[in-house]
C-alpha positions in Angstrom: 0.1 0.0 0.0 2.9 2.4 0.8 4.3 1.7 -2.6 1.0 2.4 -4.4 0.7 5.8 -2.5 4.2 6.6 -3.7 3.5 5.9 -7.2 0.2 7.6 -7.2 2.0 10.7 -5.6 4.6 10.8 -8.5 2.1 10.8 -11.3 1.8 14.5 -11.4 4.1 16.9 -9.6 4.9 20.5 -9.6 8.7 21.5 -9.7 11.3 24.1 -10.9 13.8 23.6 -13.8 17.3 23.4 -12.5 19.3 22.6 -15.7 18.5 22.3 -19.5 20.1 20.8 -22.5 19.2 19.6 -26.1 20.6 16.3 -27.6 19.8 15.5 -31.2 16.9 18.0 -31.5 15.4 16.7 -28.0 14.7 19.3 -25.5 15.7 18.0 -22.0 15.6 19.3 -18.4 16.1 18.5 -14.8 13.3 19.5 -12.3 13.6 20.0 -8.6 10.5 18.6 -7.0 10.4 19.2 -3.3 14.1 19.3 -2.9 14.9 16.2 -5.2 16.1 16.9 -8.7 15.1 14.5 -11.5 17.1 12.9 -14.2 17.0 14.7 -17.6 13.5 14.4 -18.9 12.0 15.4 -22.2 10.0 18.6 -22.7 6.7 18.5 -24.3 6.5 20.8 -27.2 3.9 21.3 -30.2 5.1 19.2 -33.1 3.8 17.1 -35.7 4.6 16.7 -39.6 2.8 19.9 -40.3 4.4 22.4 -37.8 6.9 22.3 -35.1 7.1 25.1 -32.4 10.3 25.6 -30.4 10.0 27.4 -27.3 13.3 26.9 -25.0 12.6 25.9 -21.5 14.6 27.9 -19.0 16.2 27.4 -15.5 14.0 28.7 -12.9 10.7 28.0 -15.0 8.0 26.2 -13.0 6.7 23.1 -14.7 4.6 20.1 -14.3 6.2 16.6 -14.4 3.7 13.9 -15.6 5.0 10.4 -14.8 2.7 7.8 -16.3 4.2 5.0 -14.3 4.7 6.8 -10.9 8.5 7.2 -11.5 9.5 10.8 -11.7 12.8 9.9 -13.5 10.9 8.5 -16.6 8.2 11.3 -16.9 7.8 14.2 -19.3 7.8 17.9 -18.5 4.8 20.1 -19.4 5.7 23.6 -19.4 4.7 26.2 -18.1 2.8 27.4 -15.2 2.2 31.2 -14.5 3.2 32.1 -10.9 4.6 35.1 -8.9 7.8 35.1 -11.0 6.2 34.5 -14.4 2.9 36.4 -14.7 0.5 36.4 -17.6 1.3 39.1 -20.2 -0.6 42.4 -19.7 -3.7 43.0 -21.5 -4.9 39.3 -21.8 -8.3 38.4 -22.0 -10.4 35.3 -23.1 -10.4 36.7 -26.9 -6.7 37.4 -27.5 -3.7 35.5 -27.9 -0.7 37.6 -26.7 3.0 36.7 -26.9 5.6 38.7 -25.2 9.2 38.1 -25.8 12.2 39.1 -23.4 13.5 41.5 -26.1 10.2 43.7 -26.1 8.5 42.2 -29.2 4.8 41.8 -28.6 2.3 40.1 -30.8 -1.4 40.3 -30.2 -4.0 38.5 -32.1 -7.8 39.2 -31.2 -9.6 37.3 -34.0 -9.9 40.3 -36.3 -6.4 42.1 -36.1 -2.8 40.9 -35.6 -0.7 43.6 -34.0 3.2 43.4 -33.9 5.2 45.8 -31.9 8.9 45.2 -32.4 11.3 47.7 -31.0 13.9 45.9 -33.1 14.1 45.1 -36.9 11.7 42.8 -38.6 13.2 40.8 -41.4 11.1 39.0 -44.1 12.9 36.7 -46.5 11.1 34.8 -49.3 11.0 34.1 -53.0 7.8 36.0 -53.7 5.7 38.2 -51.5 2.0 39.0 -52.3 0.2 41.8 -50.3 -3.5 42.2 -51.1 -5.3 44.9 -49.0 -8.0 47.4 -49.5 -5.6 50.1 -48.0 -1.9 50.2 -47.2 -0.6 53.0 -45.0 3.1 53.4 -44.2 4.2 56.0 -41.7 8.0 56.2 -42.0 10.4 59.2 -42.3 12.1 57.3 -45.1 11.4 54.4 -47.3 14.2 52.7 -49.3 12.8 50.8 -52.4 15.0 49.3 -55.3 18.1 48.6 -53.0 19.7 47.0 -56.1 20.3 50.7 -57.3 17.6 51.1 -59.8 14.2 53.0 -59.7 11.1 51.3 -58.6 8.4 54.1 -59.1 5.7 53.0 -61.5 2.6 54.7 -62.9 1.2 56.1 -66.2 1.6 59.4 -67.8 1.5 61.0 -71.2 5.0 61.6 -72.5 5.5 65.3 -73.0 7.7 64.6 -76.1 5.8 62.0 -78.1 2.3 62.4 -76.6 2.0 58.8 -76.0 1.3 57.0 -72.8 4.2 55.7 -70.7 3.2 52.8 -68.4 6.4 52.4 -66.4 8.8 55.1 -64.8 11.2 52.1 -63.9 13.1 49.6 -65.7 13.0 47.0 -62.8 9.3 47.2 -61.8 6.2 46.5 -63.8 2.7 47.8 -63.3 0.2 44.9 -63.8 -3.3 45.8 -65.2 
């Protein structure tokens, strides 16, 4: 009976991460549970063949250790638990996803809008970018286009010399009709 109580008591426990490492793409951590530190255990992440999300676990983070067989050294870590040292982001409610990063980047999605506030650079690299919007507004003291050194302004006008329409002002940008 004592052994059964111990096994049941080990099924789900709360502890604090004391050490982290990654081996061959597997996130591992040790957890202090009531003064006893576990072996390195795998950390639960969101992953399948469609998407993989990596959020590194950190020392000091409060977590749940789930041990299906009652042995805390063969469990898995379910991160994270909000607590006094790690509170919910400001402005959260039941209709928003809020992601705050340590460097000040903040992403909010409320079902209608996605707001990204980044005090640093945002870099987007792709083969082709398509933007479709009813309105595009840019508020910036300067905009650099055509960083390859050629012009990028397009439009239509009547040539003052020939009287015929010009469709492009630029050699490296086309205006689709």
